[in-house]
Biopython code that builds the backbone (N, CA, C, O; Angstrom):
import numpy as np
from Bio.PDB.StructureBuilder import StructureBuilder

atoms = [
    (1, "MET", "N", (0.891, -1.167, 0.264)),
    (1, "MET", "CA", (-0.153, 0.031, -0.121)),
    (1, "MET", "C", (1.015, 1.331, 0.045)),
    (1, "MET", "O", (2.090, 1.306, 0.646)),
    (2, "ARG", "N", (0.421, 2.369, -0.665)),
    (2, "ARG", "CA", (1.366, 3.481, -0.851)),
    (2, "ARG", "C", (0.784, 4.576, 0.334)),
    (2, "ARG", "O", (-0.371, 4.984, 0.464)),
    (3, "LEU", "N", (1.914, 4.884, 1.096)),
    (3, "LEU", "CA", (1.708, 5.444, 2.360)),
    (3, "LEU", "C", (2.347, 6.835, 2.017)),
    (3, "LEU", "O", (3.440, 6.829, 1.451)),
    (4, "GLN", "N", (1.601, 8.303, 2.391)),
    (4, "GLN", "CA", (2.264, 9.367, 2.189)),
    (4, "GLN", "C", (1.964, 9.813, 3.914)),
    (4, "GLN", "O", (0.901, 9.884, 4.531)),
    (5, "MET", "N", (3.057, 10.006, 4.252)),
    (5, "MET", "CA", (3.687, 10.347, 5.536)),
    (5, "MET", "C", (3.910, 11.781, 6.035)),
    (5, "MET", "O", (4.962, 12.220, 5.571)),
    (6, "GLN", "N", (3.235, 12.710, 6.874)),
    (6, "GLN", "CA", (3.772, 13.749, 7.114)),
    (6, "GLN", "C", (3.927, 14.177, 8.654)),
    (6, "GLN", "O", (3.099, 13.887, 9.518)),
    (7, "ALA", "N", (5.069, 14.885, 8.869)),
    (7, "ALA", "CA", (5.095, 15.370, 10.499)),
    (7, "ALA", "C", (4.833, 16.950, 10.684)),
    (7, "ALA", "O", (5.527, 17.880, 10.274)),
    (8, "ILE", "N", (3.805, 16.981, 11.313)),
    (8, "ILE", "CA", (3.412, 18.491, 11.635)),
    (8, "ILE", "C", (4.088, 19.052, 12.004)),
    (8, "ILE", "O", (4.353, 18.579, 13.109)),
    (9, "HIS", "N", (4.984, 20.346, 11.726)),
    (9, "HIS", "CA", (5.868, 21.216, 12.282)),
    (9, "HIS", "C", (6.944, 20.118, 13.338)),
    (9, "HIS", "O", (7.050, 20.361, 14.540)),
    (10, "PHE", "N", (7.494, 19.228, 12.850)),
    (10, "PHE", "CA", (8.727, 18.483, 13.568)),
    (10, "PHE", "C", (9.198, 17.657, 12.449)),
    (10, "PHE", "O", (8.444, 17.675, 11.476)),
    (11, "ASP", "N", (10.564, 16.726, 12.310)),
    (11, "ASP", "CA", (11.002, 16.011, 11.898)),
    (11, "ASP", "C", (10.891, 15.146, 12.268)),
    (11, "ASP", "O", (11.521, 14.937, 13.305)),
    (12, "ALA", "N", (10.068, 14.071, 11.744)),
    (12, "ALA", "CA", (9.942, 12.378, 12.603)),
    (12, "ALA", "C", (10.889, 11.553, 11.796)),
    (12, "ALA", "O", (11.096, 11.446, 10.588)),
    (13, "ASP", "N", (11.445, 10.951, 12.977)),
    (13, "ASP", "CA", (12.727, 9.852, 12.773)),
    (13, "ASP", "C", (12.278, 8.662, 11.738)),
    (13, "ASP", "O", (11.310, 7.946, 11.995)),
    (14, "PRO", "N", (13.143, 8.496, 10.420)),
    (14, "PRO", "CA", (12.728, 7.518, 9.922)),
    (14, "PRO", "C", (12.023, 5.984, 10.483)),
    (14, "PRO", "O", (11.126, 5.369, 9.906)),
    (15, "LYS", "N", (12.719, 5.584, 11.776)),
    (15, "LYS", "CA", (12.688, 4.898, 12.387)),
    (15, "LYS", "C", (11.177, 4.546, 12.681)),
    (15, "LYS", "O", (10.559, 3.522, 12.390)),
    (16, "LEU", "N", (10.688, 5.874, 13.448)),
    (16, "LEU", "CA", (9.052, 5.752, 13.534)),
    (16, "LEU", "C", (8.381, 5.598, 12.327)),
    (16, "LEU", "O", (7.655, 4.614, 12.185)),
    (17, "LEU", "N", (8.500, 6.363, 11.488)),
    (17, "LEU", "CA", (8.156, 6.376, 10.033)),
    (17, "LEU", "C", (7.874, 4.555, 9.372)),
    (17, "LEU", "O", (6.823, 4.082, 8.939)),
    (18, "ASN", "N", (8.952, 4.023, 9.489)),
    (18, "ASN", "CA", (8.859, 2.553, 9.137)),
    (18, "ASN", "C", (8.194, 1.768, 9.599)),
    (18, "ASN", "O", (7.492, 0.982, 8.963)),
    (19, "PHE", "N", (8.341, 1.873, 11.389)),
    (19, "PHE", "CA", (7.051, 1.386, 11.952)),
    (19, "PHE", "C", (6.021, 1.473, 11.760)),
    (19, "PHE", "O", (5.436, 0.397, 11.889)),
    (20, "ILE", "N", (5.172, 2.606, 11.377)),
    (20, "ILE", "CA", (4.004, 2.780, 11.082)),
    (20, "ILE", "C", (3.879, 2.093, 9.897)),
    (20, "ILE", "O", (3.148, 1.104, 9.949)),
    (21, "GLN", "N", (4.554, 2.431, 8.515)),
    (21, "GLN", "CA", (4.600, 1.731, 7.512)),
    (21, "GLN", "C", (4.300, 0.389, 7.530)),
    (21, "GLN", "O", (3.425, -0.135, 6.841)),
    (22, "GLN", "N", (5.208, -0.316, 8.518)),
    (22, "GLN", "CA", (5.086, -1.758, 8.918)),
    (22, "GLN", "C", (3.545, -2.166, 8.986)),
    (22, "GLN", "O", (2.821, -2.805, 8.223)),
    (23, "LYS", "N", (3.316, -1.463, 10.351)),
    (23, "LYS", "CA", (1.974, -1.979, 10.841)),
    (23, "LYS", "C", (1.063, -1.440, 9.959)),
    (23, "LYS", "O", (-0.004, -2.050, 10.029)),
    (24, "LEU", "N", (1.056, -0.540, 9.156)),
    (24, "LEU", "CA", (-0.352, -0.289, 8.382)),
    (24, "LEU", "C", (-0.447, -1.308, 7.294)),
    (24, "LEU", "O", (-1.537, -1.507, 6.757)),
    (25, "ASP", "N", (0.798, -2.077, 6.872)),
    (25, "ASP", "CA", (0.848, -2.787, 5.623)),
    (25, "ASP", "C", (0.276, -4.067, 6.385)),
    (25, "ASP", "O", (-0.221, -4.751, 5.490)),
    (26, "LYS", "N", (0.126, -4.641, 7.454)),
    (26, "LYS", "CA", (-0.363, -5.585, 8.087)),
    (26, "LYS", "C", (-2.035, -5.607, 7.837)),
    (26, "LYS", "O", (-2.752, -6.607, 7.792)),
    (27, "LEU", "N", (-2.378, -4.386, 7.710)),
    (27, "LEU", "CA", (-4.089, -4.454, 7.307)),
    (27, "LEU", "C", (-4.299, -4.918, 5.915)),
    (27, "LEU", "O", (-5.429, -4.819, 5.438)),
    (28, "ASP", "N", (-3.396, -5.380, 5.261)),
    (28, "ASP", "CA", (-3.556, -6.003, 3.730)),
    (28, "ASP", "C", (-4.015, -7.655, 4.022)),
    (28, "ASP", "O", (-4.383, -8.362, 3.084)),
    (29, "THR", "N", (-3.938, -8.223, 5.576)),
    (29, "THR", "CA", (-4.051, -9.343, 5.657)),
    (29, "THR", "C", (-5.669, -9.484, 5.729)),
    (29, "THR", "O", (-6.361, -10.440, 5.380)),
    (30, "PHE", "N", (-6.081, -8.165, 6.321)),
    (30, "PHE", "CA", (-7.915, -8.055, 6.406)),
    (30, "PHE", "C", (-8.458, -7.910, 4.999)),
    (30, "PHE", "O", (-9.059, -8.799, 4.396)),
    (31, "TYR", "N", (-8.206, -6.793, 4.572)),
    (31, "TYR", "CA", (-8.600, -6.373, 3.013)),
    (31, "TYR", "C", (-7.359, -5.826, 2.275)),
    (31, "TYR", "O", (-6.671, -4.865, 2.620)),
    (32, "ASP", "N", (-7.159, -6.833, 0.905)),
    (32, "ASP", "CA", (-6.630, -6.465, 0.105)),
    (32, "ASP", "C", (-6.489, -5.614, -0.874)),
    (32, "ASP", "O", (-5.572, -5.528, -1.691)),
    (33, "ARG", "N", (-7.603, -4.878, -0.736)),
    (33, "ARG", "CA", (-7.813, -3.574, -1.904)),
    (33, "ARG", "C", (-7.533, -2.509, -1.471)),
    (33, "ARG", "O", (-7.670, -1.606, -2.297)),
    (34, "ILE", "N", (-7.096, -2.132, -0.239)),
    (34, "ILE", "CA", (-6.415, -0.861, 0.119)),
    (34, "ILE", "C", (-5.547, -0.157, -0.922)),
    (34, "ILE", "O", (-4.616, -0.823, -1.375)),
    (35, "THR", "N", (-5.690, 0.904, -1.302)),
    (35, "THR", "CA", (-5.256, 1.563, -2.350)),
    (35, "THR", "C", (-3.923, 2.509, -2.049)),
    (35, "THR", "O", (-2.784, 2.401, -2.502)),
    (36, "SER", "N", (-4.365, 3.275, -1.312)),
    (36, "SER", "CA", (-3.455, 4.329, -0.836)),
    (36, "SER", "C", (-4.072, 4.853, 0.706)),
    (36, "SER", "O", (-5.195, 4.679, 1.181)),
    (37, "GLY", "N", (-2.840, 5.579, 1.293)),
    (37, "GLY", "CA", (-3.536, 6.182, 2.709)),
    (37, "GLY", "C", (-2.320, 7.788, 2.864)),
    (37, "GLY", "O", (-1.299, 8.088, 2.245)),
    (38, "GLU", "N", (-3.048, 8.446, 3.930)),
    (38, "GLU", "CA", (-2.234, 9.053, 4.348)),
    (38, "GLU", "C", (-2.168, 9.230, 5.746)),
    (38, "GLU", "O", (-3.237, 9.415, 6.327)),
    (39, "VAL", "N", (-0.921, 9.208, 6.527)),
    (39, "VAL", "CA", (-0.800, 9.506, 7.810)),
    (39, "VAL", "C", (-0.237, 10.877, 8.260)),
    (39, "VAL", "O", (0.697, 11.529, 7.792)),
    (40, "PHE", "N", (-1.089, 11.139, 9.329)),
    (40, "PHE", "CA", (-0.489, 13.024, 9.996)),
    (40, "PHE", "C", (-0.088, 12.826, 11.333)),
    (40, "PHE", "O", (-0.929, 12.447, 12.148)),
    (41, "LEU", "N", (1.101, 13.033, 11.679)),
    (41, "LEU", "CA", (1.829, 12.932, 12.784)),
    (41, "LEU", "C", (1.722, 14.477, 13.544)),
    (41, "LEU", "O", (1.955, 15.501, 12.902)),
    (42, "LYS", "N", (1.385, 14.499, 14.816)),
    (42, "LYS", "CA", (1.337, 16.059, 15.235)),
    (42, "LYS", "C", (1.485, 15.898, 16.845)),
    (42, "LYS", "O", (0.908, 15.020, 17.486)),
    (43, "LEU", "N", (2.108, 16.609, 17.247)),
    (43, "LEU", "CA", (2.303, 16.928, 18.378)),
    (43, "LEU", "C", (1.330, 18.015, 19.086)),
    (43, "LEU", "O", (1.043, 19.105, 18.591)),
    (44, "ASP", "N", (0.862, 17.510, 20.368)),
    (44, "ASP", "CA", (-0.345, 18.272, 21.095)),
    (44, "ASP", "C", (0.285, 18.977, 22.385)),
    (44, "ASP", "O", (0.389, 18.451, 23.493)),
    (45, "LYS", "N", (0.697, 20.305, 22.018)),
    (45, "LYS", "CA", (1.286, 21.112, 22.811)),
    (45, "LYS", "C", (0.399, 21.783, 24.090)),
    (45, "LYS", "O", (0.204, 22.998, 24.071)),
    (46, "SER", "N", (-0.057, 21.082, 25.042)),
    (46, "SER", "CA", (-1.188, 21.509, 26.301)),
    (46, "SER", "C", (0.017, 22.522, 27.127)),
    (46, "SER", "O", (1.135, 22.075, 27.385)),
    (47, "GLU", "N", (-0.297, 23.577, 27.395)),
    (47, "GLU", "CA", (0.270, 24.466, 28.273)),
    (47, "GLU", "C", (0.411, 24.215, 29.562)),
    (47, "GLU", "O", (1.259, 24.822, 30.217)),
    (48, "ASN", "N", (-0.367, 23.321, 30.092)),
    (48, "ASN", "CA", (-0.175, 23.083, 31.188)),
    (48, "ASN", "C", (0.475, 21.581, 31.491)),
    (48, "ASN", "O", (0.954, 21.107, 32.521)),
    (49, "ALA", "N", (0.325, 21.143, 30.423)),
    (49, "ALA", "CA", (0.955, 19.325, 30.768)),
    (49, "ALA", "C", (2.567, 19.592, 30.369)),
    (49, "ALA", "O", (3.025, 20.403, 29.565)),
    (50, "LYS", "N", (3.165, 18.751, 31.102)),
    (50, "LYS", "CA", (4.605, 18.726, 31.283)),
    (50, "LYS", "C", (5.388, 17.615, 30.001)),
    (50, "LYS", "O", (6.540, 17.632, 29.568)),
    (51, "THR", "N", (4.360, 16.820, 29.698)),
    (51, "THR", "CA", (4.986, 15.752, 28.431)),
    (51, "THR", "C", (3.816, 16.206, 27.428)),
    (51, "THR", "O", (2.699, 16.616, 27.743)),
    (52, "GLN", "N", (4.429, 16.005, 25.955)),
    (52, "GLN", "CA", (3.527, 15.934, 24.762)),
    (52, "GLN", "C", (2.847, 15.183, 24.559)),
    (52, "GLN", "O", (3.285, 14.038, 24.677)),
    (53, "THR", "N", (1.301, 15.361, 24.110)),
    (53, "THR", "CA", (0.491, 13.937, 23.246)),
    (53, "THR", "C", (0.939, 14.122, 22.252)),
    (53, "THR", "O", (1.290, 15.142, 21.658)),
    (54, "LYS", "N", (0.944, 12.576, 21.915)),
    (54, "LYS", "CA", (0.949, 12.258, 20.543)),
    (54, "LYS", "C", (-0.048, 12.260, 19.399)),
    (54, "LYS", "O", (-0.754, 11.341, 19.812)),
    (55, "LEU", "N", (-0.525, 12.573, 18.438)),
    (55, "LEU", "CA", (-1.709, 12.348, 17.725)),
    (55, "LEU", "C", (-1.241, 11.824, 16.447)),
    (55, "LEU", "O", (-0.197, 12.181, 15.900)),
    (56, "LEU", "N", (-1.915, 11.117, 16.078)),
    (56, "LEU", "CA", (-1.653, 10.202, 14.808)),
    (56, "LEU", "C", (-2.838, 10.297, 14.052)),
    (56, "LEU", "O", (-3.708, 9.666, 14.651)),
    (57, "GLU", "N", (-3.316, 10.839, 12.917)),
    (57, "GLU", "CA", (-4.408, 10.599, 11.914)),
    (57, "GLU", "C", (-4.090, 9.769, 10.869)),
    (57, "GLU", "O", (-2.945, 9.906, 10.436)),
    (58, "VAL", "N", (-4.948, 8.757, 10.224)),
    (58, "VAL", "CA", (-4.806, 7.953, 9.466)),
    (58, "VAL", "C", (-5.809, 7.788, 8.465)),
    (58, "VAL", "O", (-6.806, 7.186, 8.863)),
    (59, "LYS", "N", (-5.816, 8.092, 7.490)),
    (59, "LYS", "CA", (-6.966, 7.915, 6.231)),
    (59, "LYS", "C", (-6.357, 6.733, 5.600)),
    (59, "LYS", "O", (-5.168, 6.418, 5.644)),
    (60, "LEU", "N", (-7.344, 6.104, 4.991)),
    (60, "LEU", "CA", (-6.998, 4.906, 3.904)),
    (60, "LEU", "C", (-8.212, 5.207, 2.777)),
    (60, "LEU", "O", (-9.397, 5.524, 2.884)),
    (61, "TYR", "N", (-7.480, 4.994, 1.850)),
    (61, "TYR", "CA", (-8.404, 4.966, 0.549)),
    (61, "TYR", "C", (-8.704, 3.306, 0.003)),
    (61, "TYR", "O", (-7.788, 2.573, -0.369)),
    (62, "VAL", "N", (-10.330, 2.840, 0.043)),
    (62, "VAL", "CA", (-10.626, 1.829, -0.783)),
    (62, "VAL", "C", (-11.368, 1.909, -1.922)),
    (62, "VAL", "O", (-11.898, 3.001, -2.128)),
    (63, "PRO", "N", (-11.578, 0.879, -2.865)),
    (63, "PRO", "CA", (-12.655, 1.511, -3.824)),
    (63, "PRO", "C", (-13.809, 1.430, -3.032)),
    (63, "PRO", "O", (-14.153, 0.554, -2.238)),
    (64, "GLY", "N", (-14.457, 2.671, -3.430)),
    (64, "GLY", "CA", (-15.565, 2.875, -3.118)),
    (64, "GLY", "C", (-15.984, 3.767, -1.598)),
    (64, "GLY", "O", (-17.062, 4.189, -1.177)),
    (65, "GLY", "N", (-14.803, 3.801, -1.131)),
    (65, "GLY", "CA", (-14.855, 4.826, 0.297)),
    (65, "GLY", "C", (-13.426, 5.232, 0.946)),
    (65, "GLY", "O", (-12.337, 5.106, 0.387)),
    (66, "THR", "N", (-13.597, 5.607, 1.891)),
    (66, "THR", "CA", (-12.254, 5.768, 2.774)),
    (66, "THR", "C", (-12.786, 5.431, 4.177)),
    (66, "THR", "O", (-13.967, 5.212, 4.448)),
    (67, "MET", "N", (-11.493, 5.419, 5.239)),
    (67, "MET", "CA", (-12.082, 4.963, 6.492)),
    (67, "MET", "C", (-10.786, 5.731, 7.074)),
    (67, "MET", "O", (-9.693, 5.644, 6.515)),
    (68, "PHE", "N", (-10.978, 6.413, 8.128)),
    (68, "PHE", "CA", (-10.260, 7.684, 9.201)),
    (68, "PHE", "C", (-10.395, 7.042, 10.438)),
    (68, "PHE", "O", (-11.254, 6.239, 10.801)),
    (69, "VAL", "N", (-9.531, 7.453, 10.974)),
    (69, "VAL", "CA", (-9.181, 7.109, 12.579)),
    (69, "VAL", "C", (-8.078, 8.393, 13.006)),
    (69, "VAL", "O", (-7.137, 8.837, 12.348)),
    (70, "ARG", "N", (-8.544, 8.765, 14.260)),
    (70, "ARG", "CA", (-7.432, 9.325, 14.902)),
    (70, "ARG", "C", (-7.243, 9.013, 16.351)),
    (70, "ARG", "O", (-8.172, 8.821, 17.135)),
    (71, "GLU", "N", (-5.886, 8.973, 16.668)),
    (71, "GLU", "CA", (-5.794, 8.441, 18.010)),
    (71, "GLU", "C", (-4.611, 9.266, 18.558)),
    (71, "GLU", "O", (-3.868, 9.833, 17.756)),
    (72, "GLN", "N", (-4.427, 9.349, 19.733)),
    (72, "GLN", "CA", (-3.641, 10.042, 20.585)),
    (72, "GLN", "C", (-3.002, 8.884, 21.379)),
    (72, "GLN", "O", (-3.547, 7.782, 21.442)),
    (73, "GLY", "N", (-1.706, 9.196, 22.046)),
    (73, "GLY", "CA", (-1.121, 8.496, 23.260)),
    (73, "GLY", "C", (0.040, 9.012, 23.359)),
    (73, "GLY", "O", (0.320, 9.872, 22.524)),
    (74, "THR", "N", (1.043, 8.661, 24.376)),
    (74, "THR", "CA", (2.075, 9.070, 25.035)),
    (74, "THR", "C", (3.441, 9.061, 24.279)),
    (74, "THR", "O", (4.510, 9.601, 24.567)),
    (75, "THR", "N", (3.002, 8.132, 23.023)),
    (75, "THR", "CA", (4.163, 7.943, 22.150)),
    (75, "THR", "C", (3.555, 7.668, 20.731)),
    (75, "THR", "O", (2.409, 7.223, 20.671)),
    (76, "PHE", "N", (4.222, 7.896, 19.658)),
    (76, "PHE", "CA", (3.562, 7.577, 18.030)),
    (76, "PHE", "C", (3.323, 6.108, 18.280)),
    (76, "PHE", "O", (2.223, 5.589, 18.087)),
    (77, "GLU", "N", (4.542, 5.353, 18.780)),
    (77, "GLU", "CA", (3.907, 4.190, 18.560)),
    (77, "GLU", "C", (2.638, 3.485, 19.222)),
    (77, "GLU", "O", (1.793, 2.649, 18.901)),
    (78, "GLU", "N", (2.981, 4.312, 20.368)),
    (78, "GLU", "CA", (1.390, 3.721, 21.192)),
    (78, "GLU", "C", (0.146, 4.227, 20.193)),
    (78, "GLU", "O", (-0.739, 3.437, 19.865)),
    (79, "ALA", "N", (0.161, 5.568, 19.756)),
    (79, "ALA", "CA", (-0.762, 5.703, 19.001)),
    (79, "ALA", "C", (-1.146, 4.876, 17.584)),
    (79, "ALA", "O", (-2.274, 4.648, 17.146)),
    (80, "THR", "N", (-0.080, 4.568, 17.114)),
    (80, "THR", "CA", (-0.689, 3.700, 16.113)),
    (80, "THR", "C", (-1.118, 2.643, 16.233)),
    (80, "THR", "O", (-1.949, 2.270, 15.405)),
    (81, "ASP", "N", (-0.704, 1.735, 17.334)),
    (81, "ASP", "CA", (-1.060, 0.794, 17.755)),
    (81, "ASP", "C", (-2.703, 0.707, 18.013)),
    (81, "ASP", "O", (-3.387, -0.138, 17.434)),
    (82, "LEU", "N", (-3.136, 1.461, 18.739)),
    (82, "LEU", "CA", (-4.468, 2.178, 18.891)),
    (82, "LEU", "C", (-5.334, 2.213, 17.732)),
    (82, "LEU", "O", (-6.442, 1.719, 17.523)),
    (83, "ALA", "N", (-4.190, 3.249, 16.702)),
    (83, "ALA", "CA", (-5.025, 3.555, 15.311)),
    (83, "ALA", "C", (-5.377, 1.811, 14.431)),
    (83, "ALA", "O", (-6.417, 1.418, 13.903)),
    (84, "ILE", "N", (-4.357, 1.284, 14.552)),
    (84, "ILE", "CA", (-4.114, 0.095, 13.983)),
    (84, "ILE", "C", (-5.416, -0.971, 14.159)),
    (84, "ILE", "O", (-5.928, -1.700, 13.309)),
    (85, "ASP", "N", (-5.731, -0.799, 15.484)),
    (85, "ASP", "CA", (-6.702, -1.525, 16.252)),
    (85, "ASP", "C", (-8.045, -1.139, 15.491)),
    (85, "ASP", "O", (-8.727, -1.886, 14.788)),
    (86, "THR", "N", (-8.254, 0.121, 15.776)),
    (86, "THR", "CA", (-9.662, 0.802, 15.114)),
    (86, "THR", "C", (-9.613, 0.447, 13.647)),
    (86, "THR", "O", (-10.592, -0.005, 13.054)),
    (87, "LEU", "N", (-8.541, 0.647, 13.130)),
    (87, "LEU", "CA", (-8.555, 0.445, 11.470)),
    (87, "LEU", "C", (-8.948, -1.020, 11.225)),
    (87, "LEU", "O", (-9.477, -1.206, 10.129)),
    (88, "LYS", "N", (-8.806, -2.079, 11.995)),
    (88, "LYS", "CA", (-8.982, -3.610, 11.550)),
    (88, "LYS", "C", (-10.507, -3.883, 11.747)),
    (88, "LYS", "O", (-11.128, -4.804, 11.216)),
    (89, "MET", "N", (-10.975, -3.012, 12.529)),
    (89, "MET", "CA", (-12.580, -2.854, 12.787)),
    (89, "MET", "C", (-13.456, -2.561, 11.640)),
    (89, "MET", "O", (-14.415, -3.082, 11.071)),
    (90, "GLN", "N", (-12.691, -1.462, 11.537)),
    (90, "GLN", "CA", (-13.642, -0.691, 10.162)),
    (90, "GLN", "C", (-12.908, -1.645, 8.810)),
    (90, "GLN", "O", (-13.840, -2.026, 8.102)),
    (91, "VAL", "N", (-11.934, -1.999, 8.406)),
    (91, "VAL", "CA", (-11.822, -2.869, 7.282)),
    (91, "VAL", "C", (-12.769, -3.921, 7.278)),
    (91, "VAL", "O", (-13.577, -4.192, 6.390)),
    (92, "LYS", "N", (-12.566, -4.543, 8.473)),
    (92, "LYS", "CA", (-13.439, -5.705, 8.775)),
    (92, "LYS", "C", (-14.923, -5.705, 8.396)),
    (92, "LYS", "O", (-15.523, -6.646, 7.876)),
    (93, "LYS", "N", (-15.536, -4.249, 8.807)),
    (93, "LYS", "CA", (-16.781, -3.966, 8.903)),
    (93, "LYS", "C", (-17.155, -3.660, 7.588)),
    (93, "LYS", "O", (-18.347, -3.822, 7.324)),
    (94, "PHE", "N", (-16.041, -3.052, 6.258)),
    (94, "PHE", "CA", (-16.262, -2.462, 5.294)),
    (94, "PHE", "C", (-16.288, -3.738, 3.953)),
    (94, "PHE", "O", (-16.830, -3.797, 2.849)),
    (95, "LYS", "N", (-15.711, -4.329, 4.469)),
    (95, "LYS", "CA", (-15.459, -5.917, 4.036)),
    (95, "LYS", "C", (-16.878, -6.612, 4.098)),
    (95, "LYS", "O", (-17.567, -6.873, 3.112)),
    (96, "ASP", "N", (-17.197, -6.865, 5.394)),
    (96, "ASP", "CA", (-18.198, -7.529, 5.703)),
    (96, "ASP", "C", (-19.522, -6.765, 4.899)),
    (96, "ASP", "O", (-20.380, -7.387, 4.272)),
    (97, "LYS", "N", (-19.496, -5.860, 5.001)),
    (97, "LYS", "CA", (-20.877, -5.119, 4.106)),
    (97, "LYS", "C", (-20.839, -4.972, 2.468)),
    (97, "LYS", "O", (-21.841, -5.080, 1.761)),
    (98, "ARG", "N", (-19.553, -4.714, 2.001)),
    (98, "ARG", "CA", (-19.537, -5.200, 0.703)),
    (98, "ARG", "C", (-19.979, -6.532, 0.235)),
    (98, "ARG", "O", (-20.781, -6.808, -0.657)),
    (99, "ASN", "N", (-19.186, -7.426, 1.140)),
    (99, "ASN", "CA", (-19.673, -8.685, 0.614)),
    (99, "ASN", "C", (-20.968, -9.256, 0.903)),
    (99, "ASN", "O", (-21.385, -10.307, 0.417)),
    (100, "ASN", "N", (-21.594, -8.501, 1.730)),
    (100, "ASN", "CA", (-22.666, -8.797, 1.936)),
    (100, "ASN", "C", (-24.006, -8.547, 0.859)),
    (100, "ASN", "O", (-24.958, -9.236, 0.492)),
    (101, "ALA", "N", (-23.476, -7.069, 0.561)),
    (101, "ALA", "CA", (-24.068, -6.287, -0.385)),
    (101, "ALA", "C", (-23.774, -7.005, -2.125)),
    (101, "ALA", "O", (-24.457, -6.787, -3.126)),
    (102, "ARG", "N", (-22.774, -7.715, -2.028)),
    (102, "ARG", "CA", (-22.617, -8.551, -3.571)),
    (102, "ARG", "C", (-23.367, -9.871, -3.276)),
    (102, "ARG", "O", (-23.922, -10.492, -4.182)),
    (103, "ALA", "N", (-23.372, -10.377, -1.710)),
    (103, "ALA", "CA", (-24.361, -11.699, -2.036)),
    (103, "ALA", "C", (-25.696, -11.399, -2.130)),
    (103, "ALA", "O", (-26.443, -12.298, -2.518)),
    (104, "ALA", "N", (-26.122, -10.399, -1.876)),
    (104, "ALA", "CA", (-27.724, -9.763, -2.081)),
    (104, "ALA", "C", (-27.878, -9.563, -3.237)),
    (104, "ALA", "O", (-28.968, -9.894, -3.704)),
    (105, "LYS", "N", (-26.931, -8.992, -4.081)),
    (105, "LYS", "CA", (-27.235, -8.587, -5.561)),
    (105, "LYS", "C", (-26.781, -10.128, -6.351)),
    (105, "LYS", "O", (-27.431, -10.244, -7.391)),
    (106, "ILE", "N", (-25.948, -11.178, -6.139)),
    (106, "ILE", "CA", (-26.126, -12.710, -6.711)),
    (106, "ILE", "C", (-27.504, -13.240, -6.575)),
    (106, "ILE", "O", (-28.101, -13.836, -7.471)),
    (107, "THR", "N", (-28.006, -12.960, -5.297)),
    (107, "THR", "CA", (-29.279, -13.552, -4.832)),
    (107, "THR", "C", (-30.573, -13.124, -5.744)),
    (107, "THR", "O", (-31.230, -13.825, -6.513)),
    (108, "GLU", "N", (-30.718, -11.758, -5.408)),
    (108, "GLU", "CA", (-31.266, -11.093, -6.572)),
    (108, "GLU", "C", (-31.426, -11.610, -7.957)),
    (108, "GLU", "O", (-32.507, -11.974, -8.422)),
    (109, "ALA", "N", (-30.247, -11.622, -8.615)),
    (109, "ALA", "CA", (-30.046, -11.859, -10.045)),
    (109, "ALA", "C", (-30.463, -13.522, -10.038)),
    (109, "ALA", "O", (-31.037, -13.994, -11.020)),
    (110, "ALA", "N", (-30.151, -14.313, -8.932)),
    (110, "ALA", "CA", (-30.290, -15.938, -9.212)),
    (110, "ALA", "C", (-32.191, -16.291, -9.250)),
    (110, "ALA", "O", (-32.845, -17.200, -9.761)),
    (111, "ALA", "N", (-32.604, -14.951, -8.362)),
    (111, "ALA", "CA", (-34.092, -15.227, -8.139)),
    (111, "ALA", "C", (-34.505, -14.677, -9.472)),
    (111, "ALA", "O", (-35.227, -15.426, -10.130)),
    (112, "VAL", "N", (-34.223, -13.625, -9.954)),
    (112, "VAL", "CA", (-34.669, -13.390, -11.350)),
    (112, "VAL", "C", (-34.487, -14.158, -12.684)),
    (112, "VAL", "O", (-35.140, -13.873, -13.688)),
    (113, "VAL", "N", (-33.493, -15.222, -12.637)),
    (113, "VAL", "CA", (-33.451, -16.128, -13.503)),
    (113, "VAL", "C", (-34.257, -17.199, -13.109)),
    (113, "VAL", "O", (-34.935, -17.784, -13.954)),
    (114, "LEU", "N", (-34.277, -17.668, -11.450)),
    (114, "LEU", "CA", (-35.911, -18.464, -11.653)),
    (114, "LEU", "C", (-36.931, -18.254, -11.916)),
    (114, "LEU", "O", (-37.580, -19.104, -12.527)),
    (115, "THR", "N", (-37.513, -16.969, -11.541)),
    (115, "THR", "CA", (-38.457, -16.399, -12.098)),
    (115, "THR", "C", (-38.506, -16.848, -13.513)),
    (115, "THR", "O", (-39.151, -17.837, -13.860)),
    (116, "GLU", "N", (-37.829, -16.119, -14.311)),
    (116, "GLU", "CA", (-38.021, -16.373, -15.704)),
    (116, "GLU", "C", (-38.099, -17.808, -16.518)),
    (116, "GLU", "O", (-38.770, -18.035, -17.524)),
    (117, "GLU", "N", (-37.279, -18.660, -15.849)),
    (117, "GLU", "CA", (-37.382, -19.946, -15.942)),
    (117, "GLU", "C", (-38.414, -20.528, -15.734)),
    (117, "GLU", "O", (-38.926, -21.085, -16.704)),
    (118, "THR", "N", (-39.089, -20.614, -14.421)),
    (118, "THR", "CA", (-40.458, -21.091, -14.020)),
    (118, "THR", "C", (-41.593, -20.392, -14.661)),
    (118, "THR", "O", (-42.744, -20.764, -14.431)),
    (119, "GLU", "N", (-41.293, -19.218, -15.599)),
    (119, "GLU", "CA", (-42.469, -18.510, -16.663)),
    (119, "GLU", "C", (-42.560, -19.255, -17.498)),
    (119, "GLU", "O", (-43.752, -19.491, -17.696)),
    (120, "GLU", "N", (-41.799, -19.901, -18.270)),
    (120, "GLU", "CA", (-41.290, -20.423, -19.616)),
    (120, "GLU", "C", (-42.678, -21.836, -19.495)),
    (120, "GLU", "O", (-42.788, -22.672, -20.392)),
]
sb = StructureBuilder()
sb.init_structure("model")
sb.init_model(0)
sb.init_chain("A")
sb.init_seg("    ")
for serial, (resi, resn, name, xyz) in enumerate(atoms, 1):
    if name == "N":
        sb.init_residue(resn, " ", resi, " ")
    sb.init_atom(name, np.array(xyz, "f"), 0.0, 1.0, " ", f" {name:<3s}", serial, name[0])
structure = sb.get_structure()
């Protein structure tokens, strides 16, 4: 899958980008028609907080739709793991919905053929 990654207002470590790419590539095992994606890495700078919250946004493109998730954590790795869990559910749900729609069309077409055959 082709991913475009952008770190907003900071330079991301290549090891981090590689980690995110490897994690997102595993989504292909659930649905192999993911065409591309965008990843945005942001630092949430709260004035009162001593540590910065890491924010990760992922948008995946599939034929007929897109999937989006926004997760935050104390590290980008943690946010990535949370995002992957959410995306797995979204991908499975999308695939099931697509397969159910396809099965309904096939059943409908078979019913039409049977109706035509019995009318003859």
